[in-house]
C-alpha positions in Angstrom: -59.7 298.6 16.5 -56.3 299.8 15.2 -55.9 303.5 14.7 -54.7 304.6 11.2 -51.4 306.4 10.9 -52.6 308.2 7.8 -55.9 308.9 5.9 -56.2 310.0 2.3 -56.5 308.4 -1.1 -54.5 306.7 -3.8 -54.3 308.6 -7.1 -54.4 306.0 -9.8 -54.6 307.9 -13.1 -58.1 309.5 -12.9 -59.2 307.0 -10.3 -59.2 308.1 -6.6 -59.2 305.3 -4.0 -59.9 306.4 -0.4 -57.6 304.4 2.0 -56.1 304.2 5.5 -52.6 303.3 6.3 -51.8 301.2 9.4 -48.5 300.0 10.9 -47.6 296.5 9.8 -45.0 295.9 12.6 -45.1 295.5 16.4 -42.8 297.3 18.7 -40.8 294.7 20.6 -37.8 296.6 21.8 -37.4 296.6 25.6 -37.9 300.0 27.2 -35.7 301.1 30.0 -36.1 304.1 32.4 -33.2 306.2 33.5 -32.6 306.0 37.2 -30.4 307.6 39.8 -27.9 305.0 40.7 -27.9 306.0 44.4 -31.7 305.6 45.2 -33.1 304.1 42.0 -35.5 307.0 41.5 -36.6 307.7 37.9 -34.8 310.7 36.3 -36.9 313.2 34.4 -35.8 315.0 31.3 -37.0 318.6 31.3 -37.4 321.1 28.4 -35.5 324.2 29.3 -35.7 327.7 27.7 -32.2 328.5 26.7 -32.7 332.2 27.4 -34.5 332.1 30.8 -33.3 328.7 32.1 -37.0 327.9 33.0 -38.9 324.7 32.2 -41.3 325.0 29.2 -44.6 323.1 29.2 -45.4 320.8 26.3 -48.4 323.0 25.4 -46.1 326.0 24.9 -43.7 324.2 22.6 -43.9 324.9 18.8 -41.7 323.7 15.9 -39.4 326.3 14.4 -37.2 326.3 11.3 -34.0 328.3 11.6 -34.4 330.4 8.4 -31.3 332.5 9.3 -28.9 332.3 12.3 -31.0 332.8 15.5 -34.0 333.7 13.3 -36.9 331.1 13.3 -40.0 330.7 11.3 -42.7 329.1 13.5 -44.8 326.3 12.0 -48.1 325.3 13.6 -49.4 321.7 13.0 -51.8 322.9 10.3 -49.0 324.6 8.4 -47.5 321.3 7.4 -50.7 320.6 5.4 -51.2 324.1 4.1 -47.8 323.9 2.3 -49.2 321.4 -0.1 -52.7 320.0 0.8 -52.8 317.6 -2.2 -49.5 316.0 -1.2 -50.5 315.4 2.4 -53.8 313.7 1.4 -52.8 311.7 -1.7 -50.6 308.7 -2.4 -49.5 309.7 -5.9 -48.6 306.7 -8.1 -45.7 307.7 -10.3 -44.9 304.5 -12.2 -45.3 300.7 -12.3 -42.2 298.5 -12.1 -41.4 294.8 -12.2 -41.9 293.2 -8.8 -38.3 291.9 -8.6 -36.9 295.3 -9.5 -37.0 296.6 -6.0 -33.5 296.1 -4.4 -33.5 295.2 -0.7 -31.4 298.2 0.4 -34.3 300.5 -0.6 -36.8 298.9 1.7 -37.4 300.7 5.0 -40.7 300.3 6.8 -43.8 298.1 5.9 -47.4 299.3 6.4 -50.8 297.9 5.6 -52.8 300.1 3.2 -56.5 299.2 3.3 -59.5 300.7 1.5 -62.3 302.6 3.2 -65.8 301.1 2.6 -66.3 303.4 -0.4 -62.9 302.4 -2.0 -63.1 298.6 -1.8 -63.9 297.9 -5.5 -61.3 300.3 -7.0 -58.7 299.2 -4.4 -59.0 295.5 -5.5 -59.0 296.5 -9.1 -55.6 298.1 -8.6 -54.3 295.2 -6.5 -55.5 292.5 -9.0 -54.0 294.4 -11.9 -50.6 294.6 -10.1 -50.8 290.8 -9.4 -51.7 289.8 -12.9 -48.9 292.0 -14.4 -46.4 291.0 -11.7 -45.8 294.7 -11.0 -45.6 297.0 -8.0 -46.6 300.7 -8.0 -44.0 303.3 -7.1 -45.6 306.3 -5.4 -45.0 309.3 -3.1 -46.7 309.9 0.3 -46.3 312.7 2.9 -46.4 311.3 6.5 -45.5 313.1 9.7 -44.1 316.2 7.9 -41.8 314.2 5.4 -42.4 313.1 1.9 -41.5 309.5 1.3 -40.9 307.3 -1.7 -43.1 304.2 -1.4 -44.1 301.0 -3.1 -47.6 299.5 -3.2 -47.0 295.7 -3.2 -49.8 293.1 -3.4 -49.7 290.9 -0.4 -52.3 288.1 0.2 -55.7 289.9 0.4 -54.4 293.4 0.8 -51.6 295.7 -0.4 -48.5 296.6 1.6 -47.3 300.2 1.5 -43.5 299.9 1.9 -41.7 303.1 2.6 -38.5 303.3 0.6 -35.2 305.1 1.0 -34.2 307.6 -1.6 -31.1 306.8 -3.7 -29.2 309.8 -2.2 -29.7 308.4 1.3 -27.7 305.2 0.5 -23.9 305.0 0.8 -21.6 303.2 -1.5 -18.8 300.9 -0.4 -16.4 303.6 -1.6 -17.9 306.0 1.1 -16.5 303.6 3.8 -12.9 304.8 2.9 -11.4 301.5 4.1 -7.6 301.3 4.5 -7.4 297.7 3.2 -8.5 295.8 0.1 -11.8 294.0 0.2 -11.8 292.8 -3.4 -12.4 289.0 -3.8 -9.3 286.9 -3.6 -9.1 283.8 -5.9 -10.8 280.8 -4.5 -9.8 277.2 -5.2 -12.4 275.1 -7.0 -12.5 272.7 -4.0 -13.3 275.5 -1.7 -16.2 276.7 -3.9 -17.5 273.1 -4.2 -17.4 272.7 -0.4 -19.1 276.1 0.2 -21.9 275.1 -2.3 -22.4 271.9 -0.3 -22.8 274.0 2.9 -25.4 276.2 1.2 -27.2 273.1 0.0 -27.2 271.7 3.5 -28.6 274.9 4.9 -31.3 275.2 2.2 -34.9 275.0 3.6 -38.3 276.5 3.0 -38.5 280.1 4.4 -40.6 279.9 7.6 -40.4 283.3 9.3 -42.5 282.2 12.3 -39.8 279.8 13.5 -37.4 282.7 14.3 -37.6 284.8 17.4 -35.5 287.5 19.0 -33.5 285.2 21.1 -31.4 287.9 22.8 -34.6 289.8 23.8 -36.0 286.6 25.4 -32.7 285.9 27.2 -32.5 289.5 28.5 -36.1 289.3 29.8 -35.3 286.0 31.5 -32.2 287.6 33.0 -34.2 290.6 34.3 -36.7 288.1 35.8 -34.0 286.2 37.7 -32.4 289.5 38.8 -35.7 290.8 40.1 -36.3 287.5 42.1 -32.8 287.6 43.6 -33.5 291.0 45.1 -31.5 293.0 42.5 -28.2 291.4 43.7 -25.1 291.7 41.5 -24.8 288.8 39.2 -21.4 287.6 38.0 -20.9 287.1 34.3 -20.4 283.5 33.3 -17.3 282.7 31.3 -17.0 286.0 29.5 -13.9 286.4 27.3 -12.4 289.5 25.9 -13.1 289.7 22.2 -10.7 291.2 19.7 -10.0 290.9 16.0 -10.4 287.2 14.9 -7.3 285.5 13.8 -6.8 284.8 10.1 -8.5 281.5 9.1 -5.7 279.1 8.2 -7.6 276.0 7.0 -10.9 277.2 5.5 -11.5 273.7 4.0 -11.6 272.1 7.4 -14.0 274.7 8.7 -16.2 274.3 5.7 -16.3 270.5 6.2 -17.3 270.9 9.8 -19.9 273.5 8.9 -21.4 271.2 6.3 -21.7 268.4 8.8 -23.4 270.6 11.4 -25.7 272.2 8.8 -26.8 268.7 7.6 -27.7 267.7 11.1 -29.8 270.8 11.6 -31.4 270.5 8.2 -32.4 266.9 9.0 -34.0 268.0 12.3 -35.7 270.9 10.7 -37.2 268.8 7.8 -38.5 266.2 10.3 -40.1 269.0 12.4 -41.7 270.5 9.3 -43.1 267.1 8.2 -44.7 266.6 11.7 -46.2 270.1 11.6 -47.6 269.8 8.0 -47.3 272.4 5.3 -49.8 275.0 6.3 -49.8 278.5 4.8 -47.3 280.8 6.4 -47.5 284.5 7.2 -50.7 286.5 6.9 -52.0 290.0 7.6 -52.0 290.8 11.2 -50.8 287.4 12.4 -47.1 288.0 13.0 -45.7 286.9 16.3 -44.2 289.5 18.5 
């Protein structure tokens, strides 16, 4: 059984709904160890006391906030809860908002939020109300020592708790301080028409399970081949130096070629979908790694 990342309750007006929060994603990044190039022995990272130069054991490490220069306030694990017990135990609903009001740049990390046995009825009352009104609930939650803005979003038979970014965490395009103009140049009607045909040719039902991390798969296959070859050096195949792409001279020709290729792929994809049928996609806890 999965272990919850957080335990507490949703504060919904005067209603309290006991819930648990679980991760809704799987870690899929490949993990690499640091090795000594000479004998391939793993390299350890040690925690060193800056004053004595001696290694410090994990049990002797505490968190400290530098209140003044070289002056620290030590915080024990329980201190993070003592600062505001209610905040660490409660998902406080601040407002309801239209479901389509949440802009994609604010989305950060999805979680499942599920009720405890005692909270099932109130939980589904909130979920059903959000569904019927086409709303999401904006809330705050304290996890791992940080307060997050979050959204409670109805999703199939449960609700998702989507951690959100604060507005001040997001940059504007002006912050990039580019030394060239990126405003839209005037496009010819024929170019727009051809681009629309390309989008139409690419249009297909959203089926997330058909996509995989191809680079990860290829890297694993490469590692497998390298392991079987006795860790011998492998020459790169046809690698070219990449620089800035040259300016596109004939965008119409490229669009025409792209439309043709997209239509071929679209036809193949639609035939494949027809063979497979139109079963329901997605689902809690059923995502592929």
